[in-house]
N, C-alpha and C positions, 0 to 999 in steps of 0.2 A: 687612289688614295681614299676616295669616298667609301668604297667597299670595305677597305680596311677599318675605317672609323666605325662603320655600321657593325661589322663583325666583332670588333673589340667591345662595342657598347652592349651588344646582346650577350656576348660571352661573359662579360663582367657582371651583367644582371643575373645571369644564371648562377654564377659562382657565389655571389652574396646570398642568394636565396637557398642554395645548397647548404651553406653553413648554418643558416637560421632554421630551415625546415628540419634538418637532421640533428639539431641540438636538443630535441625534446627529451631524449633519454638522459642526457647530461643534466638538463634543468630539473627533471624529475628527481634524480639522485640528490642534487644540491638543495632542492626544495625540502626534501625529507630531512636532510642533514642540518641545514642552516635556518630553515623557516619553520621547522616543526610540523610540517604537513604530513598527514597519513598517506600510506601508499595508495589506498583507494581514492582519496581526494586528488592526489597527484596524477593519477591515471587519466583524469578527464582532460588533461592538456592535449592529448592525442586527438580528442574529439574536436577541440577548438581549432586545431590545425586542419585536420582532414575534412571535417564537415564544412568549414568555411571555403575550402578549395572546391568541394562538390557543388555547394550552393552558388558560389560566385561563377563557376564555370558555365552554368546555365545563363546567368545574367549577362556576362560579358560578351558572349557570342553575338548577341544582337546589337549591342550599342558601341562596341569598340570600333568597328569600321566607320561609324558616323563620327565618333569622337576623335579618331585618329590614333594610330599606333604609338607615335612619339609622345603625345600628350597623355595617353593612357598609362604608358610605362613611367613617365615622370610623376604622375599623381600617385601611382602605386609605390614607387620608391620613396617619395616624400613622406607618405604615411608610415612606411616601415622605418625610416630614419627617425621620425618623431616618436614612434613606439619604442625604438631602441633607447633613445635618450630618456624617455619617461621611465623605462624599466630600470635604468641605471640609477635614477634619482629616487624612484618610489620602490623600496625593497619590500613589497608586499605580494603575496601569492596571486591576488586577483589581477595584478598587472601582467603577470605571465599569461593569463588567459587572454587578456587584451592583445598582448604581443603576438601570440600564435594565431589569434583570429585575424589580426592585421597582416601577418606574414602569409597566411593561407589565402586570404583574399587577394593580396598583392601578387602572389605567385600565379594564381589563376589568370589574372590580367596580363602579367608578363609572359606567361607561356603561350597564351593565344596570340599575343602581339609578336613574339619572337618567331613562332611557327609561320606567321604570315609574312614577316619581314624577310625571312630567309629566301622566300620566292623572289624578292626584289634584287638580291645580290647574286643569284645563281642563274645560269643560262639553260641548263638541261637537268635531266633526272639524276645523272651521275653526280654532278656537282652539288645538287640539292641534297642528295643522300649523304655525300661526303661531309658537307658543312653541318648537317643535322647531327650526324654521328660525332663530329668534333665537339659541337656544343654540348651534347649529352655526356661526352667524355669529360669535358670541363666541369660539368655538374658533379660527376663522381669524384673528381679531384677536390672540389669544394667540400663534398661530404667527408672525405678523409682528412682534409685540412682542419675542418671544424673541431674535431676531437682534440687536436693539438693546440689550436688557438685557445680553446677554453681552459685546457690544463695549464697553459702559461700564466693564467691569472689566479689559479687556486693556491692559497697559502694556508698552511696548517694553523698559523697563529691568528690570522684575521679571517673569520668565517665568511664575512661579506665581501672580501676582496675580489671574488670571482665576478661580482656584478659590474666591475670596471670594464669587463670585456665588451659591454654594450656601448661604452663610449667609443671604443675602437671600431665596433661594427657600425655604429652611426657615422663615424668618419669615413669608413670604407664605402658605405652607402652613398654618402655625399660625393665621393669621387666617381662612383658609378653614375650618379645623376648628372655630373658634369660631362661624362663621356657620352651620355645619351643626348644632352643638350647640343653638343658640337657635332654629333653624328647626323649626316644629311638623310634622315629617314623620310621616305616619301609618304604622303597621306594615302589613305585608302582610295581606291578608285571611286570617283563620283558616281552616284547612282547604284553602287554595289548593293545588291539585295541580300538580306540575311533573314533566316527564319526567326520568328518571334520565339521567346522562351516557351510559350504555351504550345506552339506547334512542335517544337523539339521534344517537349515532354510527352505529348500525345504519340509522336512517332516512337519514342522509347517504350511506352506502355504497350503499343501494338506488337513490338518485337518480343516481349516477354510471353506472348501466347505461343511462341514456337518452342517445342520441347528442347531442341538443341541449345537455344539461347538460355533457357532456364537452367539447364545443366551447367552451362558455362558460367553463369553469374554465381551459382553456388560454389563452383570450383574457385573462381576468382576471389570470392568473399573469404573462403576458407584459407586460401593461400596468404592473402594479406593479413588475415587474423594471426597466422603463425609468424610471418615476417615482422610485423610490428610488435607482436607480443614478445618475441625474442630480442629483436634489435633495440626496442625502447627500454627494456628492463635489464639488458646485459650489464650496463655500468653499475646499476644497483645490486645485481647478482654478484658481480666481482667484489664490490665493496662490503656487502653485508653477509654473504655466504662464504666467499673465499677470504674474507677479512683483509683485503688489499687496501692500501691508501687510495684516497679519492682520485688523485691525479693519475695513478697507475691503472686504476679501474677503468677510467675513461679512455686512456691510451690503448689498453688492451681491447676495448670494445671496437676500436677502429679496424681490428682484424676482420670483424664481421662484414664491414663495408668493403674492405679490400677483397675478401673472399667472394662477395656478390659480384664485384666488378670482374674479377678473374674468371669466375664461373660462367659469366655471360660471354666473355671473349672465347673461352674454350668451347662452350656449347655451340657457338656460331660456326666453328670448324667441324665439330663432331656431327652436327645435324646435316651436314652436306653428304654424309656417308651412312648415317644410321637413322632409321625411322623415328619420328618424334615420340611415338608411344613407348618405344623401347627405352629411349633416353629418359623420359619422365618417370617411367616405372623404376628404373635403376636409381634415379635421384631420390625418389620417395623412400625406397628401401634403405638407401644409404643414410638419409636423414634420420629415420627411425633407429637404425643401428647405432649411429653416432650418439644419439641421445641416451639410449639404453647403456652403451658402453662408458660414456663420459660422466654422466651424472653421479654414479656411485663413487667416482674418484673425487667428488667435491665434498664428500661426507667424512667426518672425523679427521680432518686435516690437522697435522701437528702445528702447534703455535710457533711461528718463527718470524723474525723481523724481516720485512720486505722493504728494501730501499731502492730497488730498481726493477725494471721489467724482467731481468734475468733471474730474480729471486722468486718470481711468481710460480705457483704450482703448474704442473703440466696441463691440468684441466682448463686453466685460464687461456691457454693457447689453442687447445683442441676444440672446445665447445663452439667458439665463433666460426669454426670451419664449416659448420652446418650451412652457412651462407653460400659456400661453393656449390653444394648440391641443390640448394634451394633456388639458386639464381636462374636456371633455364625455364622453370615451371611457368612463371607468369608471362614472359614474352612469347613463349611457344603457344600457350593457350590462347593468348590474344591473336596471334598470327593465324592459327588454325581456324579460329572463330570468324575472324574478318574475311579470311579466304573463302569460307563457306557461304558468305552473304554476298548479295549484289552490291555494287559500289555505292548506289544511292542510299543504302542502309547503313553505311559505315559511320556516318556522323551520329546517328541515333545510338548505334552500338557503342561508340566511343563514350557517349554520355552515360550509358549503363555501366561501362567499365569504371568510369570516374566515380559514380555514385556508390557502387557496391565495393569498390576498393576502399573508399573513405569509410563506409560502414564497417567493413571488415577490420580495417586498421584500428578504428576506435573501439570496437568490440574486443579485439585481441588485447589491447592495452588495458582496458578496464577489467577484463576477466583475469589476466595475468596479475595485475596489481592487487585484486581482491584475494586471489589464492595465495599470493606472496605474503600478504599481510596476515591472513587468518590461518595459514598452514605453514608453508615454507617455500623458499626459492626453488628447491628441488621439485616439490609438488607442482609448482607453477609451470616449470619447464617440462616435467613429465606429461603434463596435461596436453601438450602440443601433439602427443602421439594420437590423440583422438581425431583432430582435424586432418592429420597426415593420413590416417586410415580412411577417413571419409573422402579425401581428395583422390586417393587411389581408386576407390569405388567409382567416383564420379568421372575420373579420367577413362576408365574402362567403358562406361556408358557413352561418354563423349566420343571415344574412338569408334564405337559401333555406329553411332548416329552419323558422324562425318563420313564414314565409309559407305553407309547406305545412301547418303546424299550424292557422293561422288559416283557411285554405281548407277544411280538414277539418271545423273547428268550424262553419263556415257551412253546408256541405253536409249535416252531420248535424243 
């Protein structure tokens, strides 16, 4: 029974953060429509979310074991609940910056805690992997659910009605807090040592001297730049370019999240039989082809009333499918990179992944928002062909480097 309570508590925590973290695209659209915020200004929300995760990830690694996983999770959830309530009451754009900063910091704390707690309720590597995959699967369910939760509160008559969703999210966070309180989560092992944030930072800097690592972090940066640029701005693209109602624009954006989830499941099976370089090359070519073929379909659309998902143009369903081909790239690059390093370097490498993923996500959102505002939505999405081409080049170099390392290991 205790294991069930712990599992439910960590799963519920991941679920609520999935909804909040991935609501940034919806909030950007609604901030533009209801708060009069420019696209360039709205794009900074991605930075408040991603950079707070990156910065907090360094800090929490050293103090969470001393503070205790349960108390750390409770503090993070309480801060998020307060931020949700404050956002519902204060309908000002600055409050969303505070909200996403709080959510980013809270997620960093909860993720470190959850990954540590999983070891308490599993006996071996297989059960650990199984539970971790289940928790990550629940995160994806939360991502998909978030789009529909927000659209349930959007009313054409009352432009501020959507803010009421934060009362519900605050209430759900309170339920999660209760589940964590009653869960018999054990404290960290007494005397457990952890590196200081400064030592972690130095270890990361040393890694960047390796050419293979440098190529990898450029690839990871470019990938997240594309993913966040497309994913964050897709609801706004649907609304302002395809002229779809707000609720339907957000609902159709959920196809992108579903495509990412399905793509990773399929890739997991395909990679058992086909070399990772071939898979990534095909995915990058497919991404570029989908953009080139689909974006012309979004121009000069006939004006027609859209009352349901089935009235939306074909492009609204096809464009989000880029997520299917995008999905394997990031996990595969991470896996190949970590496999090429010694195990004691994995923690420092993970830190680099977090930092450059955050920087890539923020950069992608800001660039897309700027181009969207000053040119057009089509130009903003066509621009993703540049990082796709650069990733293709970096993946070729990455493959040559990893092959040389593996050959050296065999010869020695």
